[in-house]
C-alpha positions in Angstrom: -0.1 0.1 0.0 2.8 2.5 0.9 4.6 1.6 -2.4 1.4 2.5 -4.2 1.1 5.9 -2.5 4.8 6.6 -3.0 4.5 5.7 -6.7 1.5 7.8 -7.2 3.1 10.8 -5.4 6.2 10.6 -7.4 4.2 10.4 -10.6 2.2 13.4 -9.7 5.4 15.4 -8.9 7.0 14.4 -12.0 4.0 15.4 -14.1 3.7 18.7 -12.4 7.5 19.2 -13.1 7.0 18.1 -16.9 3.9 20.5 -17.1 5.5 23.4 -15.8 8.7 22.9 -17.9 6.6 22.5 -21.2 4.8 25.6 -20.4 8.0 27.5 -19.8 9.4 26.0 -23.1 6.3 27.3 -25.1 6.7 30.7 -23.6 10.3 31.0 -24.3 10.0 30.2 -28.0 9.7 33.5 -29.8 8.4 33.9 -33.1 10.1 35.6 -35.8 7.7 38.6 -36.0 6.6 39.5 -32.5 3.0 40.8 -33.0 2.2 41.3 -29.1 3.1 44.9 -29.1 1.0 45.6 -32.0 -2.1 43.9 -30.4 -1.3 45.7 -27.1 -1.2 49.0 -28.8 -4.6 48.3 -30.4 -8.0 49.5 -29.0 -8.3 46.5 -26.5 -6.5 48.7 -24.1 -4.0 45.8 -23.0 -1.5 46.8 -20.5 0.7 43.7 -20.1 3.7 45.4 -21.5 3.4 48.2 -19.0 3.1 45.5 -16.2 6.3 43.6 -17.6 8.2 46.9 -17.2 6.7 47.6 -13.8 7.7 44.2 -12.4 11.2 45.5 -12.0 10.3 48.3 -9.7 10.3 47.4 -6.1 7.5 49.9 -5.2 5.0 48.5 -7.7 1.9 47.2 -6.1 1.4 43.5 -6.7 -2.3 43.8 -6.2 -2.7 46.4 -9.0 -0.4 44.5 -11.3 -2.2 41.2 -10.9 -5.5 43.0 -11.4 -4.3 44.5 -14.6 -3.0 41.3 -16.1 -6.2 39.3 -15.2 -8.2 42.2 -16.9 -5.9 41.8 -19.8 -6.2 38.1 -19.9 -10.2 38.1 -19.8 -10.3 40.9 -22.4 -7.7 39.0 -24.9 -9.6 35.6 -24.4 -13.0 37.2 -25.1 -11.3 38.7 -28.2 -9.8 35.8 -29.5 -13.2 33.6 -29.0 -15.1 36.4 -31.0 -12.7 36.8 -33.7 -12.4 33.2 -33.9 -8.5 33.2 -33.4 -7.4 29.6 -33.6 -4.2 28.8 -31.5 -2.8 25.1 -31.2 -5.3 23.5 -28.9 -2.9 21.7 -26.7 -0.7 24.8 -26.2 -3.4 27.0 -25.6 -5.1 24.9 -23.1 -1.9 24.1 -21.3 -1.0 27.9 -21.2 -4.5 28.6 -19.8 -4.0 26.0 -16.9 -0.8 27.5 -16.3 -1.9 31.0 -16.2 -4.6 29.9 -13.5 -2.0 28.1 -11.5 0.4 31.1 -11.7 -2.7 33.4 -10.6 -3.3 31.2 -7.7 0.3 30.9 -6.8 0.6 34.8 -7.1 -2.5 35.3 -4.8 -1.1 32.8 -1.9 2.6 34.1 -1.9 1.9 37.8 -2.5 2.1 38.8 1.1 4.7 36.2 2.3 6.9 36.0 -0.5 6.8 39.0 -2.9 9.7 37.6 -4.8 8.0 34.7 -5.8 4.8 36.6 -6.6 6.9 38.5 -8.8 7.9 35.7 -10.7 4.4 34.3 -11.0 3.3 37.9 -12.4 6.2 37.7 -15.0 5.0 34.1 -16.2 1.3 35.5 -16.4 2.4 38.4 -18.4 4.3 36.2 -20.5 1.4 33.8 -21.0 -0.7 37.1 -22.4 2.2 38.2 -24.5 2.1 34.7 -26.2 -1.7 34.9 -26.7 -1.4 38.4 -27.9 1.2 37.4 -30.4 -1.0 34.5 -31.7 -3.9 37.1 -32.2 -1.5 39.4 -34.1 -0.2 36.4 -36.2 -3.7 35.4 -37.3 -4.9 39.0 -37.9 -2.0 39.4 -40.5 -3.1 36.1 -42.2 -6.7 37.4 -42.8 
């Protein structure tokens, strides 16, 4: 019985490590043309680039930064759904789960470990940047 519990526990930890590593690989792959800045400058009012720049400032309010990223995420997901932007289904699903996990991690660690919360916010901003880039690529094809 204890061997089964140990096996399942190790499998869950290894899966979580694989999932996180894969998401970071997806986010680190930069396209040849980065359309995210163009999408951020549109009438959608996305502020994720500002949040990315603000993360290096020590006095920045993590609550406000997270709220801004959450608003950008909701706006971009709605726009992608309404515009019928098609991203790779597996990658998009993994990154949505990753965003939700980083959002929860940031909320939990914001008071106790602000440095860890900043890393989570950076990953959240990178995820939005990825989806904005996909949106920009699809817009140029149309």
